[in-house]
N, C-alpha and C positions, 0 to 999 in steps of 0.2 A: 357717457360713452362706454358702452359695453365692449366685450372682447372683439366682436367683428368690426366695429368702428375703429377701435384702436389698432387692430391688425391692418385694416385698409389704410389708415394714416401711416403706419410704419412702412408698408409696402410702397405707398405713393411717394414717400420721402427717402427711400433707401438710396436711390441714385445720388441724392445730394450729400449723403454721408460717404460716398466713394466706395471703392472695393475694399473688402475686408482682407487683411493679411494676418496670417497666423502670428500671434504675439501681440496683435492689436486689440482694440476694444470696440464694443458696440455700446453707444450711449443713447438711451431713449428717455425722454423727459415725460413725466406724468404729473397729474394732480389727483389726490385722493378724493374721489367723488362719492355722493350718497349711495350709489350702487355698489361701492367697494367696501363699505363698512359693516361691522357686526354691531352687536348691542353695546359694545364699549366705545363706539364712535371712532374706531380706528380701523386701519386696513385689515380686512378679513384674512386669516391665514391661507385660505385657498386662493385668494387673489394674488398672493406673492408668487405662487406656482404659475398661474396664468401669465403674469407679467414676465416671469423668467422665460416662459415659452416664447414670448414675443422677442426677447433678447436673443434667444437661440435661433429663432427663425430669421431674424435680421442678419445674424452671422451667416447662416446657411445660404440665404438669398444673395448677400453681397459677396460671398466667397465663390458663388457659382454652383454650390452643392445642390440646390433645388433643381436647377435645369439638368445637371448631370444625373441626378437621381431619377428624374422622370425619364430621361433618355435610356438609362440602363436598367430600369426596373429595381432601383435601390430604394430603401426606406430608412432615413435617419430615425433612430429610436432612442428614447431615454431609458436607461436601465434602472436608475434609482437616484435618490437625492437625500441630502441632509441639510437642515435649516437651523440657523441660530438667529433668534430674534433678540436684539439688544436695545432697541429704542422703538417706540410706537410711531406710526405714521398716522397722524390725526386727520380728520375730515378737512378738506380743502388744502392740505399741505402739499407743496410742490416737492418732487423728488425725482431722482434719476435711477434707472436700472443700468448698471455698468456690467456688461457681460463679456466673457473672454474664454477662449480655449486655452487651458493651462498647459497640458501635455497629453501624451498618450503612450500606451503600451499595448502591443498586439492589436486586439480588436476593440479595445476600450479607450475612450477619450474622456478626459476630465475637464469639466467646465466650471466656471465660477460666475455667480451673479451677485453683485453687491448693490444693495438698495441704499442710495446716498441722499440724505436730506439736503434741503436748500442751504443749510449752513455748513455742509461738508461732512457732517457726522454720518457714520454708517448706522442704518436702522436694522439691517438684516444681511446675512450672508448665506447663500445657497451654493453648495457644492453638488455637482451632478456627474453622473457617469452615463455613458451611452455608447452607441456604435452605429454602424451603417449595415443594414441587412440587405443582402442580395436575394431578392425574391426568386429570381430564376435559378440561381445556384444553391438556394436554400442554405445559406451560411452567412455569418457575419464576416465582413471584409476586414482585412488588416488595415489599420488606419494609414500606414505608409502607402498602401495601394491607393487609397482614396486621395491622399495628398498628391501623389504622382498623377492620378487621373485629372486632378484639378490644375495640373501644370505647375505645381509648386515643388520646391526642393527642400522644404523645411524639415528639420530634424527635431524630435522631441527632446526636452530637457529631462533629466532624471526627476522623478516625483519627489516632492518634499516629504518630510516625516508625516506632516498632517495629511497629505494626500494619500500616502501609503496606509495610514490608519483609517482614513475614510474608505478606501478600497477594500481593506480587510473587513471592516464593519459591514460594508455592502455585501461582500461575498458570504459572510456568515448569515446575514438576514435572508439572502437569496436561498441559501441551503435550507434554512428554517421554513421559508415559504413553500419551497418545492416539496418538503416533507410533510406539510400540513394537510 
């Protein structure tokens, strides 16, 4: 089952998982298939990113962000990510991608995607940063503005030390990329 089939399955089953609330989790179950592996017979590093995309899209869909973005000409975008691989996901192994919105500051939101093996161990952790771009206004929206437009009144918690280090690392790499 390649990306489109997995996305179709996620979208078809989104309603059964209920609405997403900030502070909650998206849990998507997968099995490592032959189309997912590299020459080491484990989940290919690029596949982790694709499966994290599905977790993010599940959150956006269930929170109502996809419909709101289409209506307002907005585009949720990922700005960067960092991955730590700690255990391999071997061919045919079952696992879950547990995704969440951790917190936000200004126009940046921090997300987390944990790849959990069927025995409960973490195989990988992906931290992401992103935002919502207003195509008409040609600007990134304040996340508080997006949360309010979704009809929610959630407040962000202060970023942890690890999240601040991730954001600083991301900003430094972004500066480097822009100067290249």
